C-alpha positions as CSV (number, residue, x, y, z in Angstrom):
1,M,-0.1,0.2,0.0
2,K,1.4,3.5,-1.4
3,I,0.6,5.9,2.4
4,N,1.5,9.9,1.1
5,G,3.5,9.2,-2.3
6,Q,5.5,6.6,-0.3
7,F,5.6,2.7,0.5
8,Q,4.8,1.4,3.5
9,N,7.6,-1.8,3.1
10,I,10.9,-2.3,0.6
11,N,9.3,-5.3,-0.5
12,Y,6.2,-3.7,-1.7
13,A,8.2,-1.1,-3.7
14,K,9.9,-4.4,-5.4
15,Y,6.1,-5.2,-6.2
16,Y,5.6,-2.3,-7.9
17,A,8.3,-1.8,-9.8
18,N,8.8,-4.9,-11.2
19,I,4.3,-4.8,-11.8
20,R,5.4,-1.1,-13.7
21,S,8.5,-2.9,-15.7
22,Y,6.4,-5.6,-16.9
23,I,4.0,-3.7,-17.7
24,E,5.5,-1.2,-19.3
25,T,7.2,-4.0,-21.3
26,Y,4.4,-4.8,-23.3
27,K,3.3,-0.4,-23.9
28,K,6.8,-0.6,-25.5
29,N,5.9,-3.6,-27.8
30,E,2.0,-2.2,-28.3
31,M,0.6,-4.9,-26.8
32,N,-2.9,-5.0,-25.1
33,I,-2.4,-5.0,-21.8
34,I,-5.3,-7.1,-20.4
35,D,-4.6,-9.9,-22.5
36,V,-0.9,-8.6,-21.7
37,C,-2.3,-9.6,-18.1
38,R,-4.7,-12.1,-18.4
39,R,-2.1,-14.7,-19.9
40,L,-0.2,-14.1,-17.0
41,M,-3.2,-14.6,-14.5
42,I,-3.8,-18.0,-16.2
43,D,0.6,-18.4,-15.7
44,K,0.7,-18.5,-19.6
45,P,2.7,-15.0,-20.0
46,Y,3.4,-13.9,-23.6
47,T,7.1,-15.5,-24.2
48,L,10.2,-13.6,-26.3
49,D,9.7,-15.4,-29.3
50,E,5.6,-14.3,-29.3
51,I,6.4,-10.7,-27.7
52,L,8.8,-10.7,-31.1
53,T,6.1,-12.5,-33.6
54,Y,2.9,-10.4,-32.4
55,E,4.5,-6.7,-33.3
56,K,5.2,-8.3,-37.1
57,I,1.3,-10.0,-36.9
58,S,-0.3,-6.5,-36.2
59,E,1.3,-4.7,-38.8
């Protein structure tokens, strides 16, 4: 939980940074963030090959 712009615990800050980094990576590859998060939740995240071919398919 954030409190006035700070995190209560260093672990929460690390979790936030990991999630933010994950989402930003997919945004830069112009992928659907909802789909990316859905696949992550069902334990089937995109592989590097899928990320690289996703861009080619959408063009």
